[in-house]
C-alpha positions in Angstrom: 8.1 19.2 13.7 5.0 17.0 13.9 5.6 13.5 15.1 3.3 10.5 15.3 3.6 8.7 18.6 4.6 5.0 18.3 1.7 3.9 20.5 -0.8 5.4 18.0 0.5 3.1 15.3 0.1 -0.6 14.7 3.4 -2.2 15.8 4.0 -4.0 12.5 3.4 -0.8 10.5 5.7 1.2 12.8 8.4 -1.5 12.4 8.1 -1.3 8.6 8.4 2.5 8.7 11.6 2.2 10.8 13.1 -0.6 8.7 12.3 1.2 5.4 13.1 -1.9 3.3 10.9 -3.4 0.6 10.9 -6.7 2.5 9.5 -4.9 5.6 6.8 -3.1 3.7 5.7 -6.2 1.8 5.5 -8.2 5.0 2.6 -6.1 6.3 0.6 -6.0 3.0 -2.4 -8.0 2.0 -2.7 -8.0 -1.8 -6.4 -8.1 -2.8 -5.9 -7.4 -6.6 -2.4 -8.2 -8.0 -0.6 -4.9 -8.4 -3.7 -2.8 -7.9 -5.3 -3.0 -4.4 -3.6 -3.6 -1.1 -4.4 -3.2 2.6 -2.4 -3.0 5.8 -3.0 -2.1 9.4 -2.0 1.5 10.4 -3.7 2.7 13.5 -4.4 1.1 16.9 -8.0 0.8 18.1 -7.3 3.3 20.9 -6.0 5.9 18.4 -9.0 5.5 16.2 -11.3 6.1 19.2 -9.3 9.2 20.3 -9.1 10.6 16.8 -12.8 10.1 16.2 -13.5 11.9 19.5 -11.5 14.9 18.3 -13.4 14.9 15.0 -16.7 15.0 16.8 -15.4 17.8 19.0 -14.8 19.8 15.9 -18.3 19.0 14.6 -19.7 20.2 18.0 -17.8 23.5 18.0 -20.0 24.9 15.2 -17.2 26.2 13.1 -17.8 26.1 9.3 -16.3 23.2 7.3 -16.1 23.0 3.5 -17.2 19.8 1.7 -14.2 17.6 1.4 -14.7 17.0 -2.3 -17.3 17.3 -5.1 -19.1 14.0 -4.2 -19.1 13.8 -0.3 -21.4 16.2 1.4 -20.3 15.5 5.0 -16.8 15.5 6.2 -13.8 17.7 7.2 -10.7 18.8 5.3 -7.9 18.0 7.9 -5.5 20.6 6.4 -8.0 23.3 7.3 -8.3 22.5 11.0 -4.6 22.6 12.0 -3.6 19.0 11.2 -1.6 19.6 8.0 1.8 19.1 9.7 0.6 15.7 11.0 -0.6 14.7 7.5 2.7 15.9 6.0 4.4 13.5 8.3 2.0 10.6 7.6 2.6 11.1 3.8 6.4 11.1 4.5 6.0 7.7 6.3 4.0 6.3 3.5 6.1 7.6 0.6 8.4 4.5 0.4 5.4 2.3 0.1 4.0 4.3 -2.8 7.4 4.1 -4.5 7.5 0.4 -4.0 4.0 -0.4 -5.3 3.6 2.2 -8.1 6.8 3.9 -9.3 5.8 7.1 -11.1 2.4 7.9 -9.5 3.9 6.7 -6.2 7.1 8.7 -6.5 8.2 12.2 -5.3 4.9 13.2 -3.7 4.9 17.0 -3.1 1.3 17.6 -2.3 -1.8 16.1 -0.8 -5.5 16.5 0.0 -6.6 14.8 3.2 -10.1 14.7 4.6 -12.6 12.8 6.7 -15.7 11.3 5.1 -18.7 10.3 7.1 -21.6 8.0 6.2 -24.7 7.6 8.3 -28.5 7.6 8.1 -30.0 10.9 6.8 -26.6 12.0 5.4 -24.4 10.4 2.8 -25.1 6.6 2.8 -22.7 5.6 0.0 -20.7 7.0 -2.9 -21.3 6.7 -6.6 -18.6 5.0 -8.8 -15.7 7.4 -9.5 -12.0 7.8 -9.8 -10.0 10.1 -7.5 -8.2 13.3 -8.1 -5.1 11.6 -6.7 -2.1 9.7 -8.0 -2.2 7.2 -5.1 -5.0 7.0 -2.6 -4.8 5.8 1.0 -8.2 5.1 2.7 -8.1 4.4 6.4 -11.2 3.3 8.3 -11.6 4.9 11.7 -14.8 3.2 12.8 -17.4 3.5 14.3 -19.8 0.6 14.3 -21.5 -0.1 11.0 -23.0 -2.7 8.6 -22.7 -2.7 4.8 -20.7 0.0 3.2 -18.4 -2.3 1.2 -15.9 -0.7 -1.2 -16.5 -2.0 -4.7 -13.6 -1.9 -7.2 -13.8 -2.0 -11.0 -11.1 -1.5 -13.6 -8.5 1.2 -14.3 -9.5 4.3 -16.2 -9.0 3.7 -19.9 -8.7 -0.1 -19.6 -11.0 -2.5 -21.4 -12.4 -3.6 -18.1 -12.8 -0.1 -16.7 -16.4 -0.8 -15.8 -16.0 -4.5 -14.9 -16.2 -5.6 -11.3 -12.8 -6.8 -9.9 -13.1 -6.9 -6.1 -15.2 -6.1 -3.0 -13.3 -4.8 0.0 -14.7 -4.8 3.5 -13.5 -2.0 5.8 -11.8 -2.9 9.0 -11.2 -0.3 11.8 -7.6 1.0 11.8 -6.8 -0.6 8.4 -5.8 1.2 5.2 -6.7 0.2 1.7 -4.6 1.8 -1.1 -4.9 2.0 -4.8 -4.1 4.2 -7.8 -6.4 7.2 -8.1 -7.5 6.2 -11.6 -8.9 2.9 -10.2 -12.8 3.1 -10.5 -14.4 2.4 -7.1 -17.5 3.3 -5.1 -19.0 2.8 -1.6 -22.1 0.7 -1.1 -24.8 2.3 1.0 -24.3 1.8 4.8 -27.2 -0.3 6.1 -26.8 0.7 9.8 -24.5 2.6 12.1 -21.9 5.2 11.2 -18.6 5.0 9.4 -15.8 7.6 9.3 -12.7 7.2 7.1 -9.5 9.2 6.7 -8.7 9.7 3.0 -5.3 10.8 1.8 -4.9 11.8 -1.8 -1.2 12.0 -2.8 0.0 14.2 -5.6 3.3 14.2 -7.5 3.9 17.2 -9.8 6.8 15.2 -11.4 4.4 12.4 -12.4 1.8 14.9 -13.6 4.3 16.3 -16.1 4.8 12.8 -17.6 3.4 11.4 -20.8 1.8 8.6 -18.8 -0.3 11.1 -16.9 -1.1 13.6 -19.7 -1.6 11.2 -22.6 -2.7 7.9 -21.0 -3.7 4.9 -23.0 -7.4 4.4 -23.6 -8.9 1.3 -25.3 -12.3 0.2 -26.3 -14.5 -1.3 -23.6 -14.6 -5.1 -23.7 -18.4 -5.2 -23.4 -21.4 -3.8 -21.5 -20.5 -2.8 -17.9 -21.2 -4.8 -14.8 -24.2 -3.2 -13.1 -22.3 -2.5 -9.9 -19.7 -0.5 -11.8 -21.9 2.1 -13.5 -21.9 5.7 -12.4 -24.9 8.1 -12.6 -22.5 11.0 -12.3 -20.2 10.0 -15.2 -21.7 7.3 -17.5 -23.7 7.9 -20.7 -25.5 4.6 -20.4 -26.3 4.5 -16.7 -30.1 4.4 -17.2 -29.8 1.3 -19.3 -28.6 -0.7 -16.3 -30.0 1.0 -13.2 -32.7 3.5 -12.4 -31.4 7.0 -11.5 -31.5 7.5 -7.7 -34.1 9.9 -6.4 -32.9 13.4 -6.9 -30.1 12.4 -9.3 -32.2 12.3 -12.5 -30.6 15.6 -13.6 -27.4 13.7 -14.5 -29.2 11.9 -17.3 -27.6 13.0 -20.6 -24.7 14.7 -18.9 -22.2 11.8 -18.7 -18.9 11.4 -20.6 -18.0 7.8 -20.1 -17.2 5.8 -22.2 -15.8 8.5 -24.5 -16.1 8.2 -28.2 -14.8 6.1 -30.0 -14.2 3.7 -27.1 -17.7 2.4 -26.6 -18.3 -1.3 -26.5 -20.1 -2.9 -29.5 -23.8 -2.2 -29.4 -23.4 0.8 -27.1 -26.4 3.1 -26.7 -26.8 6.1 -24.4 -29.7 6.1 -22.0 -31.0 9.2 -23.8 -31.4 7.3 -27.1 
């Protein structure tokens, strides 16, 4: 079976994995938003360097690679290049943390989608506001050297503050940020350099059969969204707060958020 070598992992993280207690896991966490966004060191600097070299070796080999998801154009699905057993094991190590932080969506994971995303000049620079097709997301920065590219967090899908800014997270090499998949977030444009991240979307078929997942609460928005939280892909009023990026004008009039009848008072679509 696949095994992660201890020297690849941050010592405190490896100790928490071995101890397996809530106290051990909580000791390595930084809580950025109460109950919603956490970070912790996972990989050593040396492992990040070695892993990134392997990713570039794959890029250089010329083999085809599917887009990792519907929004990122550049990246690799790790399950498709022979690394699925390693990702299975990584998910197994992280399962107790998911259970601790988010019982339900963090419980009984039985599937995953794991991929690399890449941001650099002349490719993807950033990522529009969105939620993930995951129950719990782990996002680990692998480097390289970059400026900008902050991760902006807004509210939870269906909450009154869904499109209100709640936190700006700055990526650190080897460190993982984790959150519920239904937490709205987006990546600022990178201003220089290159950034690669390993993204692990965890799925629980047990949770996805629950009422909480299939019939979630949805309430009226508290007021107009914060500009940083609007999405040209998803929002019906994006153009009222920002100009559509060049090449993205086709999204005007195609959004769904906020759904009727949950619009804030005075809401108008950007097509009105």
